[in-house]
C-alpha positions as CSV (number, residue, x, y, z in Angstrom):
1,X,-0.1,8.1,3.9
2,X,-2.1,9.7,6.5
3,X,-4.8,7.4,7.8
4,X,-8.2,7.5,9.5
5,X,-10.5,4.8,10.5
6,X,-13.9,6.2,9.3
7,X,-16.6,8.2,10.9
8,X,-17.1,8.5,14.6
9,X,-20.3,6.4,14.4
10,X,-18.5,3.7,12.5
11,X,-15.7,3.7,15.0
12,X,-18.2,3.3,17.9
13,X,-19.8,0.3,16.1
14,X,-16.4,-1.3,15.6
15,X,-15.3,-0.9,19.2
16,X,-18.6,-2.2,20.4
17,X,-18.5,-5.1,18.1
18,X,-15.0,-6.0,19.2
19,X,-15.9,-5.8,22.9
20,X,-18.7,-8.3,22.3
21,X,-16.4,-10.4,20.1
22,X,-13.7,-10.5,22.7
23,X,-16.2,-11.4,25.5
24,X,-17.9,-14.2,23.5
25,X,-14.8,-15.8,21.9
26,X,-14.7,-18.9,24.1
27,X,-12.3,-20.8,21.8
28,X,-9.8,-18.0,21.7
29,X,-7.4,-19.6,24.2
30,X,-6.4,-22.5,21.9
31,X,-6.0,-20.2,19.0
32,X,-3.9,-17.7,21.0
33,X,-1.3,-20.5,21.6
34,X,-1.4,-21.6,18.0
35,X,-2.4,-25.1,18.9
36,X,-3.1,-27.2,15.7
37,X,-6.8,-27.7,15.1
38,X,-7.9,-31.3,15.4
39,X,-9.7,-31.2,12.0
40,X,-6.5,-30.6,10.1
41,X,-3.5,-31.6,12.2
42,X,-3.0,-35.1,10.8
43,X,-4.0,-34.2,7.2
44,X,-1.7,-31.3,6.6
45,X,1.7,-32.0,5.0
46,X,4.6,-30.1,6.4
47,X,6.1,-30.0,2.9
48,X,5.3,-30.9,-0.7
49,X,2.0,-31.0,-2.5
50,X,-0.8,-31.5,-2.3
51,X,-1.1,-29.7,1.1
52,X,-3.9,-31.9,2.1
53,X,-5.0,-35.3,0.8
54,X,-8.7,-34.7,1.2
55,X,-9.9,-31.5,-0.5
56,X,-10.9,-28.6,1.8
57,X,-12.6,-25.3,1.2
58,X,-11.7,-21.9,2.5
59,X,-13.5,-18.6,2.4
60,X,-11.4,-15.4,1.9
61,X,-12.3,-11.8,1.8
62,X,-10.3,-9.8,-0.6
63,X,-9.9,-6.4,-2.4
64,X,-10.5,-6.5,-6.1
65,X,-8.7,-3.8,-8.2
66,X,-10.2,-2.2,-11.3
67,X,-7.8,-4.2,-13.4
68,X,-8.9,-7.5,-12.1
69,X,-11.5,-10.0,-13.3
70,X,-13.2,-12.4,-10.9
71,X,-10.7,-14.3,-8.8
72,X,-12.5,-17.6,-9.4
73,X,-11.6,-17.3,-13.1
74,X,-8.0,-16.5,-12.6
75,X,-5.6,-19.3,-13.9
76,X,-3.4,-18.6,-11.0
77,X,-5.9,-19.9,-8.5
78,X,-7.3,-22.6,-10.7
79,X,-3.8,-24.0,-11.1
80,X,-3.0,-23.7,-7.4
81,X,-6.2,-25.4,-6.4
82,X,-5.1,-28.5,-8.4
83,X,-1.6,-28.3,-6.8
84,X,-2.7,-27.8,-3.2
85,X,-6.1,-29.6,-3.0
86,X,-7.5,-26.4,-1.4
87,X,-10.4,-24.6,-2.9
88,X,-10.8,-20.9,-2.1
89,X,-14.0,-19.0,-2.4
90,X,-13.3,-15.3,-2.6
91,X,-15.7,-12.6,-1.5
92,X,-14.5,-9.6,-3.5
93,X,-14.9,-5.9,-2.5
94,X,-13.8,-3.1,-4.9
95,X,-10.8,-0.9,-4.1
96,X,-13.1,2.1,-3.7
97,X,-14.8,1.6,-0.4
98,X,-12.9,-1.5,0.6
99,X,-11.6,-0.2,3.9
100,X,-15.1,0.6,5.2
101,X,-16.5,-2.8,4.1
102,X,-13.6,-4.6,5.8
103,X,-14.2,-2.7,9.1
104,X,-17.9,-3.4,9.0
105,X,-17.2,-7.1,8.5
106,X,-15.2,-7.1,11.7
107,X,-17.8,-5.0,13.5
108,X,-20.5,-7.4,12.6
109,X,-18.2,-10.3,13.5
110,X,-19.1,-12.0,10.2
111,X,-15.7,-13.4,9.5
112,X,-14.2,-15.3,6.6
113,X,-11.5,-17.9,7.1
114,X,-8.8,-15.5,6.0
115,X,-8.3,-12.0,4.6
116,X,-6.4,-11.8,1.3
117,X,-4.8,-8.6,0.0
118,X,-6.5,-7.2,3.0
119,X,-4.6,-3.9,3.6
120,X,-4.8,-4.3,7.4
121,X,-2.9,-1.5,9.0
122,X,-1.0,-2.0,12.2
123,X,-3.7,-0.4,14.3
124,X,-6.4,-2.7,12.8
125,X,-4.1,-5.7,13.2
126,X,-3.6,-5.1,16.9
127,X,-7.3,-4.2,17.4
128,X,-8.7,-7.3,15.8
129,X,-5.9,-9.6,17.1
130,X,-6.5,-8.4,20.7
131,X,-10.2,-8.9,20.3
132,X,-9.6,-12.6,19.2
133,X,-10.9,-12.1,15.7
134,X,-7.5,-12.7,14.2
135,X,-5.3,-15.5,15.4
136,X,-1.6,-15.2,16.2
137,X,0.6,-16.7,13.4
138,X,4.1,-16.9,14.9
139,X,4.0,-20.7,15.7
140,X,2.2,-21.5,12.5
141,X,5.0,-19.7,10.6
142,X,7.6,-21.7,12.5
143,X,6.0,-25.0,11.6
144,X,4.2,-24.5,8.3
145,X,5.8,-21.5,6.5
146,X,9.4,-22.4,5.7
147,X,9.6,-19.8,2.8
148,X,8.3,-16.9,5.0
149,X,10.5,-18.0,7.9
150,X,13.6,-18.0,5.7
151,X,12.8,-14.5,4.5
152,X,12.3,-13.3,8.1
153,X,15.7,-14.6,9.0
154,X,17.3,-13.1,5.9
155,X,15.6,-9.7,6.5
156,X,15.2,-9.1,10.3
157,X,13.2,-6.0,9.6
158,X,10.3,-8.1,8.5
159,X,9.9,-9.8,11.8
160,X,10.4,-6.6,13.8
161,X,7.9,-4.8,11.6
162,X,5.1,-7.3,12.1
163,X,5.6,-8.5,15.7
164,X,3.7,-6.9,18.6
165,X,5.5,-6.1,21.8
166,X,3.8,-9.1,23.3
167,X,5.5,-11.3,20.6
168,X,2.5,-12.0,18.4
169,X,2.1,-11.8,14.6
170,X,-1.5,-11.3,13.6
171,X,-0.9,-10.6,9.9
172,X,1.8,-11.0,7.3
173,X,2.9,-8.6,4.6
174,X,3.8,-8.5,1.0
175,X,7.6,-8.7,0.9
176,X,9.5,-6.7,-1.6
177,X,13.3,-7.2,-1.9
178,X,13.4,-5.4,-5.2
179,X,14.3,-1.7,-4.4
180,X,12.4,-0.1,-7.4
181,X,9.2,-1.8,-6.3
182,X,9.1,0.1,-3.0
183,X,8.4,3.6,-4.3
184,X,6.3,5.4,-6.9
185,X,8.2,6.9,-9.8
186,X,7.6,10.4,-11.1
187,X,6.6,10.0,-14.7
188,X,6.9,13.1,-16.9
189,X,5.7,13.5,-20.4
190,X,9.0,13.8,-22.3
191,X,7.2,14.2,-25.6
192,X,5.6,17.3,-24.3
193,X,8.9,18.6,-22.9
194,X,10.5,18.1,-26.3
195,X,7.7,19.7,-28.3
196,X,7.7,22.8,-26.0
197,X,11.5,22.9,-25.9
198,X,11.6,22.4,-22.1
199,X,14.1,20.7,-19.7
200,X,13.0,18.3,-16.9
201,X,12.2,20.6,-13.9
202,X,14.8,20.5,-11.2
203,X,13.0,22.8,-8.7
204,X,9.4,23.4,-7.6
205,X,9.6,26.8,-9.3
206,X,10.7,25.1,-12.5
207,X,8.0,22.5,-12.1
208,X,5.4,25.3,-11.9
209,X,6.6,26.8,-15.1
210,X,6.6,23.5,-16.9
211,X,3.1,22.8,-15.8
212,X,2.0,26.2,-17.1
213,X,3.5,25.3,-20.4
214,X,1.7,22.0,-20.4
215,X,-1.6,23.9,-19.8
216,X,-1.1,26.7,-22.3
217,X,1.2,25.3,-25.0
218,X,-1.2,22.8,-26.6
219,X,1.4,20.0,-26.4
220,X,-1.0,17.3,-27.6
221,X,-1.5,19.5,-30.7
222,X,-5.3,19.2,-30.9
223,X,-6.0,22.9,-30.5
224,X,-7.9,22.4,-27.3
225,X,-7.1,23.2,-23.7
226,X,-7.8,19.6,-22.5
227,X,-4.3,18.6,-21.2
228,X,-4.0,17.5,-17.6
229,X,-0.7,19.0,-16.4
230,X,-0.4,17.0,-13.2
231,X,-2.4,14.3,-11.4
232,X,-2.2,11.7,-8.6
233,X,-4.2,9.0,-6.9
234,X,-7.1,9.5,-4.7
235,X,-6.9,7.3,-1.6
236,X,-9.5,6.1,1.0
237,X,-7.4,7.9,3.6
238,X,-4.7,10.5,3.3
239,X,-3.8,12.7,0.4
240,X,-1.3,11.1,-2.0
241,X,-0.4,14.3,-3.7
242,X,0.7,15.7,-0.4
243,X,2.9,12.7,0.3
244,X,4.4,12.8,-3.3
245,X,5.5,16.4,-2.9
246,X,6.4,16.3,0.8
247,X,10.1,15.6,0.3
248,X,10.5,18.9,-1.7
249,X,9.5,20.7,1.5
250,X,11.7,18.8,3.9
251,X,8.9,16.5,5.1
252,X,9.5,12.8,5.5
253,X,7.1,9.9,6.0
254,X,8.8,7.8,8.7
255,X,7.1,5.2,11.0
256,X,4.3,4.9,8.5
257,X,3.1,8.4,9.3
258,X,3.7,12.1,8.6
259,X,6.9,12.1,10.7
260,X,10.4,13.6,10.5
261,X,13.1,12.1,12.7
262,X,15.9,14.5,13.5
263,X,18.7,13.7,16.0
264,X,16.4,10.9,17.5
265,X,13.5,13.3,18.0
266,X,10.1,12.6,16.5
267,X,8.2,15.4,14.9
268,X,4.7,15.0,13.5
269,X,4.8,17.8,11.0
270,X,1.2,18.3,10.2
271,X,1.0,21.7,11.9
272,X,4.5,22.9,10.9
273,X,5.2,25.9,8.7
274,X,6.8,23.6,6.0
275,X,3.5,21.7,5.7
276,X,1.8,25.1,5.3
277,X,4.2,26.0,2.5
278,X,3.5,22.6,0.8
279,X,-0.2,23.2,0.9
280,X,0.1,26.7,-0.4
281,X,2.2,25.4,-3.3
282,X,-0.5,22.8,-4.1
283,X,-3.2,25.4,-3.7
284,X,-1.4,27.5,-6.3
285,X,-1.3,24.6,-8.7
286,X,-4.9,23.7,-8.1
287,X,-6.2,27.3,-8.4
288,X,-4.4,27.7,-11.7
289,X,-5.7,24.4,-13.1
290,X,-2.2,22.9,-13.1
291,X,-3.4,20.1,-10.7
292,X,-6.1,17.8,-11.9
293,X,-9.5,19.2,-10.7
294,X,-10.6,15.6,-10.2
295,X,-7.7,14.7,-7.9
296,X,-10.0,14.3,-4.9
297,X,-12.9,12.6,-6.7
298,X,-11.7,10.3,-9.5
299,X,-11.7,6.6,-9.0
300,X,-8.7,4.3,-9.2
301,X,-9.9,3.1,-12.6
302,X,-10.2,6.7,-13.9
303,X,-6.7,7.5,-12.6
304,X,-5.2,4.5,-14.4
305,X,-7.1,5.5,-17.6
306,X,-5.5,9.0,-17.4
307,X,-2.0,7.4,-17.3
308,X,-2.7,5.4,-20.4
309,X,-4.3,8.3,-22.3
310,X,-1.1,10.1,-23.0
311,X,-2.8,13.4,-22.1
312,X,-1.2,13.8,-18.7
313,X,1.9,15.8,-18.1
314,X,3.1,14.3,-14.8
315,X,1.8,11.5,-12.6
316,X,3.0,9.0,-10.0
317,X,3.1,5.2,-10.1
318,X,5.4,2.4,-9.2
319,X,5.9,1.0,-12.7
320,X,5.0,1.6,-16.3
321,X,2.4,-1.2,-16.6
322,X,-0.6,1.2,-17.0
323,X,0.9,3.1,-20.0
324,X,2.9,0.4,-21.8
325,X,1.4,1.2,-25.2
326,X,2.7,4.8,-24.9
327,X,5.7,4.2,-22.7
328,X,8.1,6.0,-25.0
329,X,6.1,9.2,-24.3
330,X,7.3,9.2,-20.7
331,X,10.5,9.3,-18.7
332,X,11.2,9.1,-14.9
333,X,12.3,12.3,-13.3
334,X,14.0,13.2,-10.0
335,X,12.1,14.9,-7.1
336,X,12.3,18.7,-7.5
337,X,14.2,20.7,-4.9
338,X,11.9,22.9,-2.9
339,X,12.1,26.6,-1.7
340,X,14.7,25.7,1.0
341,X,16.7,23.3,-1.1
342,X,15.1,20.2,0.2
343,X,15.1,17.3,-2.3
344,X,13.9,14.0,-0.9
345,X,11.9,11.0,-2.1
346,X,9.7,10.5,0.9
347,X,7.4,7.8,-0.4
348,X,9.6,4.8,0.1
349,X,8.3,1.6,1.6
350,X,10.2,-0.9,3.8
351,X,11.0,-4.5,2.7
352,X,7.8,-5.7,4.4
353,X,6.0,-3.3,2.0
354,X,2.4,-4.3,2.0
355,X,1.6,-4.5,5.7
356,X,-1.4,-6.7,6.7
357,X,-1.7,-8.4,3.3
358,X,-2.9,-11.7,4.8
359,X,-4.5,-12.7,8.1
360,X,-6.3,-15.8,9.4
361,X,-9.4,-15.4,11.5
362,X,-10.6,-17.3,14.6
363,X,-13.4,-19.1,12.7
364,X,-10.9,-20.9,10.4
365,X,-11.0,-24.7,11.0
366,X,-7.8,-25.3,9.0
367,X,-5.2,-22.7,10.1
368,X,-2.2,-25.0,9.4
369,X,-3.4,-25.7,5.8
370,X,-4.1,-22.1,5.3
371,X,-0.6,-21.1,6.4
372,X,0.9,-23.6,4.1
373,X,-1.4,-22.4,1.3
374,X,-0.1,-18.8,1.6
375,X,3.5,-19.7,2.3
376,X,4.0,-21.0,-1.3
377,X,3.7,-17.5,-2.6
378,X,6.7,-16.4,-0.6
379,X,8.9,-18.7,-2.7
380,X,10.3,-17.8,-6.2
381,X,8.3,-20.7,-7.7
382,X,5.0,-19.6,-6.0
383,X,5.6,-16.0,-6.8
384,X,6.2,-16.9,-10.4
385,X,2.8,-18.7,-10.5
386,X,1.1,-15.7,-8.8
387,X,2.6,-13.1,-11.1
388,X,3.0,-14.9,-14.4
389,X,0.4,-17.7,-14.5
390,X,0.9,-20.7,-16.7
391,X,4.2,-21.4,-18.4
392,X,3.8,-21.6,-22.2
393,X,0.4,-19.9,-22.1
394,X,1.1,-16.7,-20.2
395,X,4.9,-16.6,-19.9
396,X,8.2,-18.2,-21.0
397,X,11.5,-18.6,-19.3
398,X,14.6,-16.7,-20.6
399,X,17.8,-17.4,-18.8
400,X,15.8,-18.7,-15.9
401,X,13.7,-15.6,-15.6
402,X,9.9,-15.5,-16.4
403,X,8.8,-13.1,-19.0
404,X,5.2,-12.5,-20.2
405,X,4.7,-13.7,-23.8
406,X,4.2,-11.0,-26.3
407,X,0.9,-12.4,-27.5
408,X,-0.4,-12.5,-23.9
409,X,0.6,-8.9,-23.4
410,X,-1.1,-7.9,-26.6
411,X,-4.5,-8.8,-25.1
412,X,-5.9,-5.8,-23.4
413,X,-6.6,-6.4,-19.7
414,X,-5.3,-10.0,-19.9
415,X,-2.9,-9.6,-17.0
416,X,-5.5,-8.3,-14.5
417,X,-7.8,-11.2,-15.3
418,X,-5.0,-13.7,-14.9
419,X,-3.5,-12.6,-11.5
420,X,-4.3,-10.6,-8.4
421,X,-0.8,-9.2,-8.5
422,X,-2.2,-6.6,-11.0
423,X,-3.6,-4.0,-8.7
424,X,-1.0,-4.3,-5.9
425,X,-1.0,-5.5,-2.3
426,X,-1.1,-9.3,-2.9
427,X,0.7,-11.3,-0.2
428,X,3.8,-12.7,-1.8
429,X,7.4,-12.2,-2.5
430,X,8.6,-9.7,-5.1
431,X,12.3,-10.4,-5.8
432,X,14.6,-9.6,-8.7
433,X,13.9,-13.2,-10.0
434,X,10.2,-12.4,-10.7
435,X,10.4,-8.6,-11.4
436,X,10.9,-8.7,-15.2
437,X,7.6,-7.0,-15.8
438,X,7.5,-4.4,-13.1
439,X,11.3,-3.6,-13.3
440,X,12.1,-3.3,-17.0
441,X,14.8,-0.9,-18.1
442,X,12.6,2.1,-18.2
443,X,11.5,1.6,-14.6
444,X,15.1,0.9,-13.5
445,X,16.2,4.2,-15.1
446,X,13.3,6.0,-13.3
447,X,14.3,4.4,-10.0
448,X,18.0,5.4,-10.5
449,X,16.9,9.1,-10.7
450,X,15.1,8.7,-7.3
451,X,17.6,6.5,-5.4
452,X,20.0,9.3,-4.5
453,X,17.2,11.2,-2.7
454,X,15.9,8.3,-0.6
455,X,16.3,8.3,3.1
456,X,19.1,6.1,4.4
457,X,16.8,4.3,6.8
458,X,13.1,3.7,6.3
459,X,11.3,2.9,9.5
460,X,8.1,0.9,9.2
461,X,5.0,1.7,11.2
462,X,5.6,0.5,14.8
463,X,3.7,-2.3,16.4
464,X,2.4,-0.8,19.6
465,X,1.5,-2.8,22.6
466,X,-2.3,-3.3,22.9
467,X,-3.0,-0.5,25.3
468,X,-0.9,2.0,23.4
469,X,-2.4,0.9,20.1
470,X,-5.9,1.7,21.5
471,X,-4.7,5.2,22.5
472,X,-3.1,5.8,19.1
473,X,-6.2,4.6,17.4
474,X,-8.5,6.9,19.3
475,X,-6.2,9.9,18.8
476,X,-5.7,9.3,15.1
477,X,-9.3,8.6,14.4
478,X,-10.1,12.3,14.9
479,X,-6.7,13.8,14.1
480,X,-6.2,12.1,10.7
481,X,-9.7,12.9,9.6
482,X,-9.3,16.5,10.6
483,X,-5.9,16.8,8.8
484,X,-7.3,15.3,5.6
485,X,-10.4,17.4,5.6
486,X,-8.6,20.7,6.3
487,X,-5.7,20.0,4.0
488,X,-8.1,19.3,1.2
489,X,-9.9,22.6,1.9
490,X,-6.6,24.5,1.9
491,X,-5.5,23.0,-1.4
492,X,-8.8,23.6,-3.2
493,X,-9.2,27.1,-1.7
494,X,-12.2,26.4,0.4
495,X,-10.3,27.4,3.5
496,X,-8.1,30.5,3.7
497,X,-4.5,30.2,5.0
498,X,-5.4,33.0,7.4
499,X,-7.0,30.1,9.3
500,X,-3.6,28.3,9.7
501,X,-3.2,29.3,13.4
502,X,-6.7,28.0,14.1
503,X,-5.8,24.8,12.4
504,X,-2.7,24.5,14.6
505,X,-4.6,25.3,17.7
506,X,-7.3,22.6,16.9
507,X,-4.6,20.0,16.5
508,X,-3.2,20.9,19.9
509,X,-6.7,20.5,21.4
510,X,-6.9,17.1,19.7
511,X,-3.7,16.1,21.6
512,X,-1.4,15.8,18.7
513,X,1.5,16.4,21.2
514,X,0.4,13.2,23.0
515,X,0.3,11.3,19.8
516,X,3.8,12.5,19.0
517,X,5.0,11.3,22.4
518,X,3.6,7.8,21.8
519,X,5.5,7.6,18.5
520,X,8.6,8.9,20.3
521,X,8.4,6.1,22.9
522,X,7.9,3.5,20.2
523,X,10.9,4.8,18.3
524,X,13.0,4.8,21.4
525,X,12.2,1.2,22.0
526,X,13.1,0.3,18.4
527,X,16.5,2.0,18.8
528,X,17.4,0.2,22.0
């Protein structure tokens, strides 16, 4: 997704706060070298449970999704506290507005012990790590995180994707080895298709005609024009519907940005004619009420409710969790071929899927115990606890695989109250051994339709050196905000496409060419 880091004033506050933090962090030297803290060195077990003999308390800042109940009431954390002897007090911030709250927390230098499900992007990670607010984790991983270490050895792209050029790791990701969990599926209302005697659309022109039929054909049979032909998420930054449809216009999302890579050359496509074609297509859908009019305003909770309503023709999500009661109404479909024959699934995440999911701050008195605490969730056993809760109560084993119990699933909202996994972005391992719920047959079939159109190589966002990261941050702060604002205006019709050349010229003035060169240099280093 396209990203931006907030308003200019906020950015100034953050930079100022970090300068002060960097200057005043007198204990940063020992943390930088990952030296064990005296308070916990002798008490932390290298393996086995409990992690510490004497109970300790940690404060963590986290994102809470609409599906979640309070973290303190989750059986997952209640059970793990008994096992680990570590009590965690969570400060929860809702998904909507989470990014701004997180940045303000750093700007004010009012830090928790750790950030959980924190959605730190590479630029934030470098920024706060360089300032001394996040501590390097590489030596802690080596000594206290055997599960994570093993995964990094098995999948080298994990280490390369989270290590700075200076050799530091300031945050760790959610790791996804299950292929279908790394991309959103395209769920189309097959009940509506059947009622209107339509085939799954294979091109963007056919998709347009299908959406028209969804709008005008009364497929829900209530005699009202209340169907939502097509919808997508609203994000804190970027425009998900643009990303979801980008592949049909030959636009990829490499290096964690709106980038195509052709013959080793980086192209930021924001000012390209293909991007214009994509926006014109979305404008056509929006203008004719084929695209949800609330697509830029609805909350995450409202979007999920639309999935479960059965009154939506086409939407995007990783799995079928949010519409299980009506799952037979939907089927996965392939990306449509665009006007030039392009047919690609651009939104594919790398194995280290959820970058910056967990980080330890410089105020943490127990970094070793904290690393051991999080490492458990990178094992199949720990991931089973995180995703499935208590055996016998929440799940049962079948052929060694955990499955939610039917009576548990029958309770509305039970999963989100039991585990932080519901809502995405939790720091843990998602492997085939724990994917029975997110990768059921319906999801596997939907993934199979996308797999032929996925790029052969998915490059994660690069970890720039500290100086370059600062340059990229400054450039993208303005460029991303401008792209998002203008693209939204183009889609909703508030800005005429006669202004496209002006849009291109402004991006040139904002030094998009310089930003492109920085990504080119990072890519060249990765390929050496």
